[in-house]
DSSP file (Angstrom, degrees, kcal/mol; ACC not computed):
  #  RESIDUE AA STRUCTURE BP1 BP2  ACC     N-H-->O    O-->H-N    N-H-->O    O-->H-N    TCO  KAPPA ALPHA  PHI   PSI    X-CA   Y-CA   Z-CA
    1    1 A X              0   0    0      0, 0.0    26,-1.6     0, 0.0     2,-0.4   0.000 360.0 360.0 360.0 162.4   16.9    2.4    8.7
    2    2 A X  E     -A   26   0A   0     24,-0.2     2,-0.4    95,-0.1    24,-0.2  -0.934 360.0-154.7-123.5 137.7   13.3    3.4    7.8
    3    3 A X  E     -A   25   0A   0     22,-3.6    22,-1.8    -2,-0.4     2,-0.4  -0.871  10.0-159.2-111.6 148.3   10.3    2.8    9.8
    4    4 A X  E     -A   24   0A   0     -2,-0.4   103,-0.5   101,-0.3     2,-0.5  -0.982   8.1-171.7-133.6 134.4    6.8    2.5    8.2
    5    5 A X  E     -A   23   0A   0     18,-1.7    18,-2.1    -2,-0.4     2,-0.2  -0.931   8.4-160.8-132.6 121.4    3.5    2.9    9.7
    6    6 A X  E     +A   22   0A   0     -2,-0.5     2,-0.3    16,-0.2    16,-0.2  -0.524  16.3 160.9 -94.3 154.2    0.2    2.0    7.9
    7    7 A X  E     +A   21   0A   0     14,-2.4    14,-2.6    -2,-0.2   102,-0.1  -0.950  38.1  74.2-154.7 178.4   -3.4    3.2    8.7
    8    8 A X        +     0   0    0     -2,-0.3    11,-0.4     1,-0.3    -1,-0.1   0.501  60.2 128.3  96.5   0.8   -6.6    3.5    7.2
    9    9 A X        +     0   0    0     12,-0.1     2,-0.3     9,-0.1    -1,-0.3  -0.214  24.8 120.3 -79.6 177.0   -7.8    0.0    7.1
   10   10 A X  E     -d  111   0B   0    100,-1.1   102,-2.6    99,-0.1     2,-0.6  -0.969  59.5 -46.9 159.1-169.5  -11.1   -1.1    8.4
   11   11 A X  E     +d  112   0B   0     -2,-0.3     2,-0.3   100,-0.2   102,-0.2  -0.819  54.3 164.0-103.3 130.9  -14.4   -2.8    7.7
   12   12 A X  E     -d  113   0B   0    100,-3.3   102,-2.2    -2,-0.6     3,-0.1  -0.977  36.8-108.9-140.8 154.4  -16.4   -1.6    4.6
   13   13 A X  E >   -d  114   0B   0     -2,-0.3     3,-1.7   100,-0.2    72,-0.2  -0.349  51.6 -82.5 -69.0 158.4  -19.3   -2.9    2.6
   14   14 A X  T 3  S+     0   0    0    100,-1.6    72,-0.2     1,-0.3    -1,-0.1  -0.368 121.9  29.6 -60.7 139.5  -18.8   -4.3   -0.9
   15   15 A X  T 3  S+     0   0    0     70,-3.8    69,-0.6     1,-0.3    -1,-0.3   0.315 100.3 120.6  84.4  -6.9  -18.7   -1.4   -3.4
   16   16 A X    <   -     0   0    0     -3,-1.7    69,-2.3    69,-0.2     2,-0.3  -0.107  55.8-122.4 -70.8 175.4  -17.3    0.9   -0.7
   17   17 A X        -     0   0    0     66,-0.2     2,-0.3    67,-0.2    66,-0.2  -0.886  21.0-178.0-125.1 154.4  -14.0    2.8   -0.6
   18   18 A X  E     - B   0  82A   0     64,-2.0    64,-3.0    -2,-0.3     2,-0.5  -0.985  14.2-151.0-147.1 149.6  -11.0    3.1    1.6
   19   19 A X  E     - B   0  81A   0    -11,-0.4     2,-0.3    -2,-0.3    62,-0.2  -0.972  14.6-161.8-122.8 118.3   -7.8    5.1    1.6
   20   20 A X  E     - B   0  80A   0     60,-2.8    60,-1.8    -2,-0.5     2,-0.3  -0.665   5.2-164.1 -94.2 149.6   -4.8    3.6    3.1
   21   21 A X  E     -AB   7  79A   0    -14,-2.6   -14,-2.4    -2,-0.3     2,-0.4  -0.966   8.8-170.1-129.1 154.1   -1.7    5.7    4.3
   22   22 A X  E     -AB   6  78A   0     56,-2.1    56,-2.7    -2,-0.3     2,-0.5  -0.948   7.3-161.9-142.3 122.7    1.8    4.8    5.1
   23   23 A X  E     -AB   5  77A   0    -18,-2.1   -18,-1.7    -2,-0.4     2,-0.4  -0.842   7.4-155.1-104.9 132.9    4.1    7.2    6.6
   24   24 A X  E     +A    4   0A   0     52,-3.3     2,-0.3    -2,-0.5   -20,-0.2  -0.844  13.3 176.6-105.3 141.8    7.9    6.6    6.5
   25   25 A X  E     +A    3   0A   0    -22,-1.8   -22,-3.6    -2,-0.4     2,-0.3  -0.943  39.8  48.5-138.0 165.8   10.4    7.9    8.9
   26   26 A X  E    S-A    2   0A   0     -2,-0.3     2,-0.7   -24,-0.2   -24,-0.2  -0.784 100.6 -17.0 111.2-160.6   14.2    7.5    9.2
   27   27 A X        -     0   0    0    -26,-1.6     2,-0.5    -2,-0.3    -2,-0.1  -0.788  64.0-175.2 -88.7 110.1   17.0    7.8    6.7
   28   28 A X        -     0   0    0     -2,-0.7     4,-0.1    -4,-0.1    -2,-0.1  -0.908  21.6-126.4-107.1 135.3   15.5    7.6    3.2
   29   29 A X        -     0   0    0     -2,-0.5    69,-0.1     2,-0.2     3,-0.0  -0.241  25.0-109.1 -69.6 164.6   17.7    7.5    0.2
   30   30 A X  S    S+     0   0    0      1,-0.2     2,-0.5    -2,-0.0    -1,-0.1   0.826 109.6  45.6 -62.9 -29.5   17.3   10.0   -2.6
   31   31 A X  S    S+     0   0    0     21,-0.1    69,-0.5     2,-0.0     2,-0.3  -0.957  81.1 132.9-119.3 122.4   16.1    7.4   -5.0
   32   32 A X        -     0   0    0     -2,-0.5    21,-2.2    67,-0.2     2,-0.4  -0.975  37.9-142.0-157.4 162.7   13.4    5.0   -3.5
   33   33 A X  E     -FE  52  98B   0     65,-2.5    65,-1.8    -2,-0.3     2,-0.4  -0.997   7.3-160.4-133.3 147.7   10.2    3.5   -4.1
   34   34 A X  E     +FE  51  97B   0     17,-2.7    17,-2.4    -2,-0.4     2,-0.3  -0.978  19.9 170.3-123.8 145.9    7.2    2.7   -1.8
   35   35 A X  E     -FE  50  96B   0     61,-2.5    61,-2.2    -2,-0.4     2,-0.4  -0.831  28.9-115.3-145.4 179.6    4.5    0.2   -2.5
   36   36 A X  E     +FE  49  95B   0     13,-2.9    12,-2.4    -2,-0.3    13,-1.6  -0.951  26.8 175.9-123.9 134.4    1.6   -1.7   -1.3
   37   37 A X  E     -FE  47  94B   0     57,-2.2    57,-2.0    -2,-0.4     2,-0.3  -0.827  10.7-155.6-127.5 164.8    1.2   -5.5   -0.9
   38   38 A X  E     -FE  46  93B   0      8,-2.6     8,-3.6    -2,-0.3     2,-0.4  -0.994   9.2-178.8-146.8 159.8   -1.5   -7.6    0.5
   39   39 A X  E     - E   0  92B   0     53,-1.5    53,-2.6    -2,-0.3     2,-0.3  -0.995   8.6-165.7-154.0 139.2   -1.8  -11.1    2.1
   40   40 A X        -     0   0    0     -2,-0.4     3,-0.4     4,-0.3    51,-0.1  -0.762  44.8-101.0-116.0 167.4   -4.6  -13.3    3.4
   41   41 A X  S    S+     0   0    0     -2,-0.3    50,-0.0     1,-0.2    -1,-0.0   0.809 123.9  48.0 -59.2 -29.8   -3.9  -16.4    5.6
   42   42 A X  S    S+     0   0    0      2,-0.1     2,-0.2    -3,-0.0    -1,-0.2   0.720 109.5  57.1 -88.6 -21.4   -4.5  -18.5    2.5
   43   43 A X  S    S-     0   0    0     -3,-0.4    -3,-0.2     1,-0.1     3,-0.1  -0.683  78.7-107.3-114.3 162.5   -2.3  -16.7    0.1
   44   44 A X        -     0   0    0     -2,-0.2    -4,-0.3     1,-0.1     2,-0.2  -0.298  59.2 -78.6 -70.1 162.4    1.1  -15.5   -0.5
   45   45 A X        -     0   0    0     -6,-0.1     2,-0.4    -8,-0.1    -6,-0.2  -0.506  54.8-155.3 -65.4 134.5    1.9  -11.7   -0.2
   46   46 A X  E     -F   38   0B   0     -8,-3.6    -8,-2.6    -2,-0.2     2,-0.3  -0.916  12.7-123.0-115.8 135.1    0.6  -10.3   -3.5
   47   47 A X  E     +F   37   0B   0     -2,-0.4   -10,-0.3   -10,-0.2     3,-0.1  -0.601  30.6 174.8 -75.5 140.9    2.1   -7.0   -4.9
   48   48 A X  E     -     0   0B   0    -12,-2.4    12,-2.9     1,-0.4     2,-0.3   0.762  55.1 -35.8-108.3 -52.8   -0.6   -4.3   -5.5
   49   49 A X  E     -FG  36  59B   0    -13,-1.6   -13,-2.9    10,-0.2    -1,-0.4  -0.968  47.1-160.3-169.6 153.8    1.2   -1.1   -6.6
   50   50 A X  E     -FG  35  58B   0      8,-2.2     8,-2.4   -15,-0.3     2,-0.4  -0.986   1.5-162.7-148.4 162.2    4.3    0.9   -6.1
   51   51 A X  E     -FG  34  57B   0    -17,-2.4   -17,-2.7    -2,-0.3     6,-0.2  -0.990  14.1-140.0-147.4 125.7    5.5    4.4   -6.7
   52   52 A X  E >   -F   33   0B   0      4,-2.6     3,-1.6    -2,-0.4   -19,-0.3  -0.399  30.3-113.1 -82.3 164.1    9.0    5.8   -6.9
   53   53 A X  T 3  S+     0   0    0    -21,-2.2   -20,-0.1     1,-0.3    -1,-0.1   0.551 117.9  62.5 -73.8  -5.9    9.7    9.2   -5.3
   54   54 A X  T 3  S-     0   0    0    -22,-0.3    -1,-0.3     2,-0.1   -21,-0.1   0.420 124.1-100.9 -92.9  -0.6   10.3   10.4   -8.9
   55   55 A X  S <  S+     0   0    0     -3,-1.6    -2,-0.1     1,-0.4     2,-0.1   0.232  71.0 143.5 107.3 -13.7    6.8    9.7   -9.9
   56   56 A X        -     0   0    0     -5,-0.1    -4,-2.6     1,-0.0    -1,-0.4  -0.440  30.9-162.8 -64.9 138.6    7.0    6.4  -11.7
   57   57 A X  E     +G   51   0B   0     -6,-0.2     2,-0.4    -2,-0.1    -6,-0.2  -0.994  13.0 179.6-126.0 128.7    3.9    4.2  -11.0
   58   58 A X  E     -G   50   0B   0     -8,-2.4    -8,-2.2    -2,-0.3     2,-0.4  -0.991   5.1-167.7-137.6 138.0    3.3    0.7  -11.5
   59   59 A X  E     -G   49   0B   0     -2,-0.4   -10,-0.2   -10,-0.2     2,-0.2  -0.938  30.2-111.7-122.1 139.2    0.3   -1.6  -10.9
   60   60 A X    >>  -     0   0    0    -12,-2.9     3,-2.1    -2,-0.4     4,-1.3  -0.516  42.4-116.2 -63.0 141.3   -0.4   -5.2  -10.7
   61   61 A X  T 34 S+     0   0    0      1,-0.3     4,-0.4    -2,-0.2     3,-0.3   0.877 112.7  50.5 -44.3 -45.5   -2.6   -5.9  -13.7
   62   62 A X  T 34 S+     0   0    0      1,-0.2    -1,-0.3     2,-0.1     4,-0.1   0.603 113.2  48.8 -74.6  -7.8   -5.7   -6.9  -11.7
   63   63 A X  T X> S+     0   0    0     -3,-2.1     4,-1.9   -15,-0.2     3,-1.4   0.740  83.5  81.8-103.2 -25.1   -5.5   -3.8   -9.4
   64   64 A X  T 3< S+     0   0    0     -4,-1.3    -1,-0.1    -3,-0.3    -2,-0.1   0.713  84.3  61.5 -77.5 -14.5   -5.1   -0.8  -11.6
   65   65 A X  T 34 S+     0   0    0     -4,-0.4    -1,-0.3     1,-0.1    -2,-0.1   0.798 122.4  17.7 -67.2 -27.4   -8.9   -0.5  -12.5
   66   66 A X  T <4 S+     0   0    0     -3,-1.4    17,-2.9    -4,-0.1     2,-0.3   0.523 115.0  68.1-127.7 -10.7  -10.0    0.1   -9.0
   67   67 A X  E  <  -C   82   0A   0     -4,-1.9     2,-0.4    15,-0.2    15,-0.2  -0.871  53.2-170.6-113.4 146.2   -6.8    1.2   -6.9
   68   68 A X  E     -C   81   0A   0     13,-2.1    13,-3.0    -2,-0.3     2,-0.5  -0.989   7.9-153.9-137.8 126.3   -4.9    4.3   -7.3
   69   69 A X  E     +C   80   0A   0     -2,-0.4     2,-0.3    11,-0.2    11,-0.2  -0.853  17.6 171.7 -99.6 138.9   -1.5    5.0   -5.6
   70   70 A X  E     -C   79   0A   0      9,-1.2     9,-3.1    -2,-0.5     2,-0.3  -0.897  13.0-154.4-137.9 167.7   -0.2    8.4   -4.7
   71   71 A X  E     -C   78   0A   0     -2,-0.3     2,-0.5     7,-0.2     7,-0.2  -1.000  13.3-160.3-147.3 141.1    2.6    9.9   -2.9
   72   72 A X  E   > -C   77   0A   0      5,-2.8     5,-2.1    -2,-0.3     3,-0.3  -0.909   9.6-171.4-121.3 108.1    3.5   13.0   -1.1
   73   73 A X  T   5S+     0   0    0     -2,-0.5     3,-0.3     1,-0.2    -1,-0.1   0.748  81.8  62.5 -66.3 -23.3    7.2   13.2   -0.8
   74   74 A X  T   5S+     0   0    0      1,-0.2    -1,-0.2     3,-0.1    -2,-0.0   0.897 115.3  34.3 -72.9 -37.8    7.2   16.2    1.6
   75   75 A X  T   5S-     0   0    0     -3,-0.3    -1,-0.2     2,-0.1   -51,-0.2   0.294 105.8-125.9 -96.1  12.3    5.4   14.1    4.1
   76   76 A X  T   5 +     0   0    0     -4,-0.3   -52,-3.3    -3,-0.3     2,-0.5   0.872  64.5 139.2  48.2  43.5    7.0   10.8    3.3
   77   77 A X  E   < -BC  23  72A   0     -5,-2.1    -5,-2.8   -54,-0.2     2,-0.4  -0.953  40.8-164.6-128.5 132.1    3.7    9.3    2.8
   78   78 A X  E     -BC  22  71A   0    -56,-2.7   -56,-2.1    -2,-0.5     2,-0.3  -0.896  13.9-160.8-110.4 146.0    2.3    6.9    0.3
   79   79 A X  E     -BC  21  70A   0     -9,-3.1    -9,-1.2    -2,-0.4     2,-0.3  -0.808  13.1-160.3-116.8 160.9   -1.5    6.4   -0.2
   80   80 A X  E     -BC  20  69A   0    -60,-1.8   -60,-2.8    -2,-0.3     2,-0.6  -0.823   9.2-160.7-143.9 111.3   -3.6    3.8   -1.7
   81   81 A X  E     -BC  19  68A   0    -13,-3.0   -13,-2.1    -2,-0.3     2,-0.6  -0.742  11.2-165.5 -90.2 124.6   -7.1    4.8   -2.7
   82   82 A X  E     -BC  18  67A   0    -64,-3.0   -64,-2.0    -2,-0.6     3,-0.3  -0.927   7.9-177.0-116.9 108.0   -9.4    1.7   -3.1
   83   83 A X        +     0   0    0    -17,-2.9   -66,-0.2    -2,-0.6   -67,-0.1  -0.671  60.0  14.8-106.4 159.4  -12.7    2.0   -4.8
   84   84 A X  S    S-     0   0    0    -69,-0.6    -1,-0.2    -2,-0.2   -67,-0.2   0.917  85.0-156.3  43.2  56.5  -15.5   -0.4   -5.5
   85   85 A X        -     0   0    0    -69,-2.3   -70,-3.8    -3,-0.3     2,-0.2  -0.284   7.6-153.3 -66.2 148.7  -14.1   -2.8   -3.0
   86   86 A X    >   -     0   0    0    -72,-0.2     3,-1.8   -71,-0.1     4,-0.2  -0.805  30.5-110.8-116.1 157.4  -14.9   -6.6   -3.3
   87   87 A X  G >  S+     0   0    0      1,-0.3     3,-1.8    -2,-0.2    26,-0.4   0.819 116.9  63.7 -60.1 -31.1  -15.0   -9.2   -0.6
   88   88 A X  G 3  S+     0   0    0      1,-0.3    -1,-0.3    24,-0.1    -3,-0.0   0.499  88.2  70.5 -74.7   1.6  -11.9  -10.8   -2.2
   89   89 A X  G <   +     0   0    0     -3,-1.8    -1,-0.3     2,-0.1    -2,-0.2   0.521  68.5 119.8 -82.7  -8.6  -10.0   -7.7   -1.5
   90   90 A X    <   +     0   0    0     -3,-1.8     2,-0.3    -4,-0.2    22,-0.2  -0.368  41.9 114.1 -57.6 130.2  -10.1   -8.6    2.2
   91   91 A X  E    S- H   0 111B   0     20,-2.4    20,-2.8    -2,-0.1     2,-0.6  -0.969  72.7 -85.4-173.4 171.9   -6.5   -8.8    3.3
   92   92 A X  E     -EH  39 110B   0    -53,-2.6   -53,-1.5    -2,-0.3     2,-0.5  -0.927  46.6-146.0 -94.3 123.4   -3.8   -7.4    5.4
   93   93 A X  E     -EH  38 109B   0     16,-3.2    16,-2.8    -2,-0.6     2,-0.3  -0.808  14.3-162.9-101.5 129.4   -2.3   -4.6    3.4
   94   94 A X  E     -E   37   0B   0    -57,-2.0   -57,-2.2    -2,-0.5     2,-0.4  -0.826  10.9-144.0-109.6 147.2    1.4   -4.0    3.8
   95   95 A X  E     -E   36   0B   0     -2,-0.3    11,-2.0   -59,-0.2     2,-0.4  -0.882  18.2-167.3 -98.6 137.4    3.6   -1.0    3.0
   96   96 A X  E     -EI  35 105B   0    -61,-2.2   -61,-2.5    -2,-0.4     2,-0.4  -0.985   8.6-161.3-129.3 137.7    7.1   -1.5    1.7
   97   97 A X  E     +EI  34 104B   0      7,-2.5     7,-1.8    -2,-0.4     2,-0.3  -0.908  17.4 175.1-108.1 148.8   10.0    0.9    1.3
   98   98 A X  E     +EI  33 103B   0    -65,-1.8   -65,-2.5    -2,-0.4     2,-0.2  -0.970  10.5 160.3-150.3 132.1   12.9    0.0   -0.9
   99   99 A X  E >   - I   0 102B   0      3,-2.5     3,-0.8    -2,-0.3   -67,-0.2  -0.719  61.9 -68.5-135.5-161.7   16.0    1.7   -2.2
  100  100 A X  T 3  S+     0   0    0    -69,-0.5     3,-0.1     1,-0.3   -68,-0.1   0.737 127.8  17.5 -64.0 -26.5   19.2    0.5   -3.6
  101  101 A X  T 3  S+     0   0    0      1,-0.1     2,-0.3     0, 0.0    -1,-0.3   0.220 120.7  49.6-127.3  13.3   20.6   -1.1   -0.4
  102  102 A X  E <   +I   99   0B   0     -3,-0.8    -3,-2.5     2,-0.0     2,-0.4  -0.987  45.2 174.7-158.9 136.8   17.6   -1.5    1.9
  103  103 A X  E     +I   98   0B   0     -2,-0.3     2,-0.3    -5,-0.2    -5,-0.2  -0.993  11.6 168.9-144.0 140.7   14.0   -2.7    2.1
  104  104 A X  E     -I   97   0B   0     -7,-1.8    -7,-2.5    -2,-0.4     2,-0.3  -0.978  20.3-136.1-152.5 163.4   11.7   -2.9    5.0
  105  105 A X  E     -I   96   0B   0     -2,-0.3  -101,-0.3    -9,-0.2    -9,-0.2  -0.793  13.0-130.3-120.1 154.1    7.9   -3.6    5.7
  106  106 A X        -     0   0    0    -11,-2.0  -101,-0.1    -2,-0.3     3,-0.1  -0.350  36.5-100.5 -88.9-176.1    5.3   -2.0    7.9
  107  107 A X        -     0   0    0   -103,-0.5  -102,-0.1     1,-0.1   -13,-0.1   0.593  61.6-116.8 -83.4  -9.9    3.1   -4.0   10.2
  108  108 A X        -     0   0    0    -13,-0.1     2,-0.4     1,-0.1   -14,-0.2   0.141  13.0-122.1  97.9 147.3    0.1   -4.0    8.0
  109  109 A X  E     - H   0  93B   0    -16,-2.8   -16,-3.2  -102,-0.1     2,-0.5  -0.996  28.3-122.9-130.5 136.4   -3.4   -2.6    8.2
  110  110 A X  E     - H   0  92B   0     -2,-0.4  -100,-1.1   -18,-0.2     2,-0.5  -0.600  20.9-169.3 -87.6 126.8   -6.4   -4.9    7.9
  111  111 A X  E     -dH  10  91B   0    -20,-2.8   -20,-2.4    -2,-0.5     2,-0.4  -0.967   5.9-177.1-112.5 124.8   -9.0   -4.3    5.2
  112  112 A X  E     -d   11   0B   0   -102,-2.6  -100,-3.3    -2,-0.5     2,-0.6  -0.972   6.4-165.3-120.1 126.1  -12.2   -6.4    5.5
  113  113 A X  E     -d   12   0B   0     -2,-0.4     2,-0.3   -26,-0.4  -100,-0.2  -0.959   9.2-152.1-118.8 122.7  -14.9   -6.0    2.9
  114  114 A X  E      d   13   0B   0   -102,-2.2  -100,-1.6    -2,-0.6   -27,-0.0  -0.625 360.0 360.0 -85.1 145.0  -18.4   -7.5    3.7
  115  115 A X              0   0    0     -2,-0.3    -1,-0.1  -102,-0.2  -102,-0.1   0.462 360.0 360.0 -93.3 360.0  -20.7   -8.7    1.1
């Protein structure tokens, strides 16, 4: 199994930036992807971005202009750089690991953007 621990959330003013991190531990398959999702009490979990360990990157269309995903395979860590944050970005951000046979989620890190 794989365990995920997110960090980097917090309170920021509109227009500010945050960098989220997600560290994976445990048995990771040689081909996998790690990604970010977000959820509010009023919405379903929404996909933000993902990156494979081979370097393939995908973004949700509405996220790609301000968010950047990156990954350090040596540290088993995926990052989400979020710039020009808006109040509507306020959410609990989750990390997800997925391979051909297994998927798991972290506990989430809260991002709150004040206007």
